[in-house]
Every structure is written in C-alpha cells, then in structure tokens.
N, C-alpha and C positions, 0 to 999 in steps of 0.2 A: 209634526202631524202633516200628511199631504194634503189631507182635505184642507187645511188651513193656509196651505202654500198656494192652493189653487185658487182660494177664497181671496186672496192677496193679488194674486196674478191671474186673473181670467182669460186670459192669453193663452197660457198653456194649457189650461181646461179643454179650450174650443181646438189647439193643435193636437191634443191627445185625440179628442172626439173624432177628429178628421182624419186621424192616423186610423182609429180604429175602424172608423167607415169604410176608408180605402182598403183594409185589408177584406174587409166583410165581401164588398164589394168584388174585389180579384177572386175571394173563394167562389162567390155565386157565380161569375163569369166562368171559372174552370167547372163547375160543376154541371153547368148548363153545356159547355161545348162537351165533355166527357158523355151526358146526357145525349146529345144528338150523334154524338160519333156513333155510339153504341145501337141507338134506334136504326141508323142508316146502316149498320154491319146486320142488324136483324131483319132487317128487309130485304137485303141482298140476299142472305143465305135463303 
C-alpha cells in the first residue's frame, strides 16, 4: 500500500506534495502569462 509507505516515510509524502505544488505553480504562472498576452493583444487591436 502506497499510503502505508508514506506513513513510514513521511519525507516521501512531503517530497510528493512539493512536486505537486511546484507543478501547479508552474501551470498557474503559464496561465497568467497567456492571459496577459491575450489581453495585451486585444487592447492593441
């Protein structure tokens, strides 16, 4: 069971959460960049 492994090795769970948080942060930053570019293009036209 994966949860059992995390329970005996909490550091693995922390590393997994950090990886998930980093991926989510990168996706959010990309979305914000795309939105800012789209709004800039719309203002120009």
